[in-house]
Structure formats: structure tokens, C-alpha cells
C-alpha positions in Angstrom: 100.6 64.4 109.7 97.1 63.6 108.5 95.6 65.5 111.5 97.7 68.6 110.7 96.5 68.5 107.1 92.8 68.1 108.1 93.1 70.9 110.6 94.6 73.1 107.8 91.5 72.4 105.7 89.2 73.2 108.6 91.0 76.4 109.4 90.9 77.5 105.8 87.2 76.8 105.8 86.7 79.1 108.7 88.7 81.9 107.0 86.8 81.4 103.7 83.5 81.7 105.5 84.6 84.8 107.3 85.7 86.3 104.0 82.5 85.6 102.1 83.1 82.4 100.2 80.7 79.7 101.5 81.5 77.5 98.5 85.3 77.4 99.1 84.5 76.9 102.8 82.3 73.9 102.0 85.0 72.4 99.8 87.6 72.7 102.5 85.2 71.2 105.1 84.3 68.3 102.8 88.0 67.6 102.1 88.9 67.8 105.8 86.4 65.0 106.5 86.6 63.0 103.3 90.2 62.7 102.2 91.7 59.2 102.4 95.2 57.9 101.3 93.5 55.2 99.2 91.9 57.8 96.9 94.9 58.3 94.6 98.1 60.2 94.3 96.7 63.6 95.0 95.0 62.6 98.2 98.1 60.7 99.3 100.3 63.7 98.6 98.0 66.0 100.5 97.7 63.8 103.6 101.5 63.2 103.7 102.5 66.8 103.1 106.1 67.1 104.5 106.0 70.8 105.6 103.5 73.0 107.4 100.2 72.7 105.4 98.5 75.7 107.1 97.7 79.1 105.7 100.7 80.5 107.8 103.1 78.5 105.6 102.4 76.3 102.6 98.7 77.0 102.2 98.0 73.5 101.0 94.1 73.9 101.0 94.3 76.9 98.7 96.8 75.2 96.4 94.2 72.4 95.8 91.3 74.8 95.6 93.2 76.9 93.0 93.8 73.8 90.9 90.1 72.8 91.1 89.0 76.3 90.1 91.4 76.2 87.1 89.7 73.1 85.9 86.4 74.8 86.1 87.6 78.0 84.4 89.2 76.1 81.5 86.2 73.8 81.0 88.3 70.7 81.6 86.0 69.4 84.3 82.4 70.1 83.2 80.8 68.0 86.0 82.7 70.0 88.6 81.7 73.2 86.9 78.1 72.2 87.1 78.4 71.4 90.8 80.1 74.7 91.4 77.2 76.5 89.7 74.8 74.7 92.0 77.1 75.4 95.0 76.9 71.7 95.9 80.0 69.6 95.5 80.1 66.0 96.9 83.1 64.1 98.2 82.7 61.6 95.5 82.9 64.2 92.7 86.0 65.8 94.3 87.7 62.4 94.5 86.8 61.6 91.0 88.1 65.0 89.8 91.4 64.5 91.7 91.8 61.1 90.1 90.8 62.1 86.6 93.1 65.2 86.5 95.8 63.8 88.7 98.8 65.1 86.7 97.5 68.7 86.4 96.6 68.9 90.1 99.9 67.5 91.3 101.7 70.2 89.2 99.6 72.9 90.8 100.4 71.6 94.3 104.0 72.3 93.6 103.5 76.1 93.8 102.1 78.3 96.5 99.0 80.4 95.8 99.6 83.8 94.4 96.9 86.5 94.2 96.6 90.1 93.3 93.6 91.4 95.3 92.4 94.4 93.3 89.8 95.6 95.8 92.7 96.6 98.2 93.2 99.5 95.7 90.2 101.3 97.3 92.4 101.9 100.4 95.3 102.9 98.2 93.0 105.5 96.4 92.1 106.9 99.7 95.7 107.2 100.8 96.7 108.7 97.4 94.1 111.3 97.7 95.1 112.0 101.3 98.7 112.5 100.2 97.6 114.8 97.4 96.3 117.2 100.1 99.8 117.1 101.8 102.0 117.6 98.7 101.4 119.0 95.2 104.1 116.7 93.7 103.1 113.7 91.5 103.6 110.2 93.0 106.5 107.9 92.2 104.9 104.5 93.2 107.1 101.6 94.4 105.3 98.4 95.4 106.8 95.6 97.4 105.2 92.2 96.8 103.5 93.4 93.6 102.5 90.1 92.1 101.2 91.1 88.6 101.3 94.8 89.5 97.5 95.2 89.3 97.5 97.5 92.4 100.1 99.7 90.9 97.3 100.9 88.7 95.1 102.0 91.6 94.9 105.6 90.4 93.2 104.3 87.2 90.4 102.6 89.1 87.1 104.1 90.1 86.1 104.4 93.8 82.4 103.9 93.4 80.2 102.5 90.6 81.4 103.2 87.0 80.1 102.1 83.6 83.4 100.7 82.5 86.9 99.9 83.8 87.6 98.7 87.4 84.9 99.8 89.8 85.6 99.5 93.6 82.6 99.7 95.9 83.6 98.9 99.4 81.4 99.7 102.4 83.1 102.9 103.4 83.0 104.2 106.9 84.1 107.8 107.5 84.6 110.6 105.1 85.8 109.6 101.6 88.9 111.6 100.8 88.7 113.9 97.8 91.4 115.1 95.5 93.2 114.1 92.2 96.0 111.6 92.2 98.8 112.3 89.8 101.3 109.5 89.1 104.7 110.2 87.6 105.9 106.6 87.5 105.1 103.2 88.8 107.2 100.1 89.5 107.1 97.0 91.6 109.1 94.0 92.8 108.1 90.4 93.5 110.0 87.1 94.0 107.8 85.6 91.3 106.2 88.4 89.3 103.2 87.2 87.3 102.4 88.4 83.7 98.9 89.8 83.4 98.3 87.9 80.1 100.4 84.7 80.4 99.4 84.1 84.1 95.8 85.3 84.0 94.4 81.8 84.6 96.6 81.4 87.7 95.4 84.7 89.1 91.7 83.9 88.3 92.0 80.4 89.8 93.1 81.7 93.2 90.1 84.0 93.3 87.3 82.1 95.0 84.8 80.7 92.5 81.6 82.0 94.2 82.8 85.6 94.5 81.4 86.9 91.2 82.0 90.6 91.8 85.6 89.9 92.9 86.2 87.8 89.7 84.7 90.6 87.6 87.0 93.2 89.1 90.0 91.0 88.5 89.0 90.4 84.9 88.7 94.2 84.3 92.0 94.9 86.0 93.7 92.2 83.9 92.4 93.7 80.7 93.8 97.1 81.7 97.2 95.6 82.7 97.4 93.5 79.5 97.1 96.7 77.4 99.7 98.6 79.5 101.6 96.2 81.9 102.9 97.9 85.0 106.7 97.0 85.3 107.3 94.5 88.0 110.9 93.3 88.6 111.9 89.9 89.8 114.0 90.0 92.9 114.3 90.4 96.7 112.4 93.4 98.1 115.3 94.6 100.2 117.9 94.8 97.5 115.4 96.2 95.0 114.2 98.9 97.4 117.8 99.9 98.3 118.5 100.4 94.6 115.3 102.4 94.0 116.0 104.7 97.0 119.7 105.1 96.4 119.3 108.7 95.7 116.3 111.2 95.8 114.2 111.9 92.8 113.5 115.6 92.7 110.0 116.8 91.8 108.2 113.6 92.9 106.8 112.2 96.1 108.2 108.6 96.4 105.6 106.3 97.9 106.7 102.8 99.0 103.7 100.7 99.7 102.6 97.1 100.3 99.3 95.3 101.0 99.2 92.1 103.0 102.8 91.3 101.9 105.0 92.1 104.9 104.0 89.0 106.8 105.6 86.9 104.1 108.9 88.7 104.1 111.8 86.9 105.9 112.9 88.8 109.0 116.2 89.8 107.3 114.3 91.3 104.3 111.9 93.2 106.5 114.7 94.6 108.6 116.7 95.6 105.5 113.7 97.4 104.0 113.2 99.3 107.2 116.8 100.4 107.3 116.6 101.5 103.7 113.5 103.6 104.4 115.2 105.2 107.4 118.1 106.3 105.3 115.8 107.7 102.6 113.7 109.4 105.3 116.8 111.1 106.7 117.6 112.8 103.4 114.1 113.6 102.2 113.2 117.2 101.5 110.0 119.1 100.4 111.3 118.8 96.8 111.9 115.0 97.1 109.7 113.7 99.9 109.2 110.0 100.8 106.2 108.2 102.1 105.6 104.7 103.4 102.1 103.2 103.1 101.1 99.9 104.7 98.0 97.8 104.6 99.0 94.9 106.9 97.6 92.5 109.5 98.4 93.5 113.1 96.2 91.0 115.0 93.1 93.3 115.0 90.0 93.2 112.9 91.0 93.3 109.3 94.2 95.1 108.3 95.7 98.3 109.7 96.2 101.2 107.4 99.3 103.2 108.4 101.3 105.9 106.7 104.5 107.9 107.3 105.7 111.0 105.4 109.2 112.5 105.4 109.9 115.8 103.8 112.5 117.3 106.1 110.0 116.7 108.9 108.4 113.4 110.0 104.7 112.8 110.3 102.8 109.5 110.9 99.2 108.6 110.6 96.9 105.7 111.5 94.5 106.0 108.5 92.0 103.4 109.7 91.3 99.7 108.9 90.3 97.6 105.9 89.0 94.2 105.1 91.8 91.9 103.8 89.8 91.6 100.5 88.7 95.2 100.4 85.0 94.6 101.2 85.0 97.4 103.7 87.1 100.3 104.8 86.9 102.2 108.0 88.6 105.5 107.1 89.5 107.3 110.3 92.8 109.2 109.7 94.5 110.2 112.9 97.9 111.8 113.2 100.2 110.1 115.6 
């Protein structure tokens, strides 16, 4: 089991480096080499993890990295915070931190990482503007896997630099869509919805510590959501979506969307959501159209952006591709 855990840390290091976090990559590389069962209860639990420790399942490295970042954010581990600021964290300091804060870290290891990547909203803004050119109706937003619901507020964010609020500045390839997004309502679902105020530390902790711009965006989005929390229901996506799409809502364009969430749905949930969408598509009209917007991994570079629209007719588009963390968007809409 030790070898699987060490490989999970090495694999996570590669992903973090690719996604622009050299500090988190270095932490994972250090832990892959330096963890030993004799270093205390945290190390022993990590090295004897009973399930799949990889990012495809339990994401053990990110559970630990989130706990360590939480200690830095709360000021509970000043020596670790100093080392983070210098971008140089030794094995000895990591081991000492895991031993000193054993109870807290063991508690964090109980739960999988949960994030709410706000920069993905840049792609959602593009798609929302694209839809506004296809239908004059305001949007009824339904998000699957919404976490704290921060991306349900995408229409309130700025695509480009702004003096206040949430500013999204991805490297944008292709023509930037224009148009005004009108939202009639917004609602999401998650198996474990997070509260923007109560769970803000958890969300911040799973945002990598050396990504200052990403952390600033998240802080700004949390402030906005704390003032006006988007409603996120606790539940299974399939049952929730079936209830939301039980009957058409006249005068709105219903948009079902999800970003890097579908890969975590059980097969039965994904199949049930697809069947529900098919039923809603069959009864869609120009007065109550339905759209399905996806930003999901497909094995290619970054994530694929795909959209379908039903309004008595059916149209589908490949909108382009996007970085998993929203650092770049290659906007190349093409009707299929």
C-alpha cells in the first residue's frame, strides 16, 4: 500500500505543476519521498490508506495539502506559514507540523477535498452570452455539483479587469462573445453543499497556497455569495434534476450546467440525468426552451465545452476548450 500512496503523491505533484502550483507540487514530491510510518499517526494513516489514494478516487494528497493550508490560513502554524511564504518547506517541518497538529489533520483526512473553482465562470459567461444571441428569454440556471454555488453567480462576474467584484482574466483565444446575460433564477444541487460563510475556510484551504490571484478571486466570490447566497439543495443530482424539469417553465430558457463534475457522478446518476434531459428536450418549445452546458474532461487538452439547445428543434455545438482552472479558454464555437 505504501507504494500506491507514494505514487498518488507523485502523480498529484505532476498535476499541480501542470496547473501552475509549484509549491503544492514540491510539497507532494517531498511527502512522496519522506513519509515514514514511524513519523506519527498522520503519516501512518496516510501510508496505510485502505482505499484508492489517487486523484481518481480518495485524493489523499489533496486532503493533506488542504489541512496544511488551513493551518497556514488560520495562523495556527506560523513556522509553516513562514516556509510557505518562502516557497521552501522541508521534510522535517512537515513531519513536525503533522505531529503537532495531529488531531486537526486526522479530522481533515476524513473528508474528500471540495472546491468551487470560480475561474470556470469565464467559460460560463461566454456560453451565457452565446445563448443570449439565440433566445431573448432570461435564463433559469440549474447547476449540478454546485458546491457552494459560487459559479451560479457567473453573470455577476466581470470578464476582464475590473476595479471591484470578481474579475476573470483568462488567456482568451478566439472572438469574445458579446451580449447581455439576464438571469431569471438560479439554483443548484450537491451531495454536500457548502455554506459560503460557514465553510469559507474549507474552500480557501483547498485553493493552492501559492496561487495568489486564484485565492483573491475566491475571496471576492465568497464575499458576494455571503451577502446573497445562491440556493444549493442537498441531494442526488438525478432526483433533483427530475424534480426541477418535471414541467416546463414558460418565459425562461432553462440551462442545466456542470463544470468538472460529471466524472464524479455514479453511472446510475449520470444515466438518469441524461434520461431526464431527453424527456425535457422532447417537450421544449420556443417559449420554454432547455439547454445543457458542459465543461468536462474528455481525455483531450483541458476540458471540452459543449452545449445543446432544444426549443422544438435540436441544435448542438462544440464551443471550444478550457483549462480546468480557467487559466485559458480557446473559444471556437462550431455547430455540430
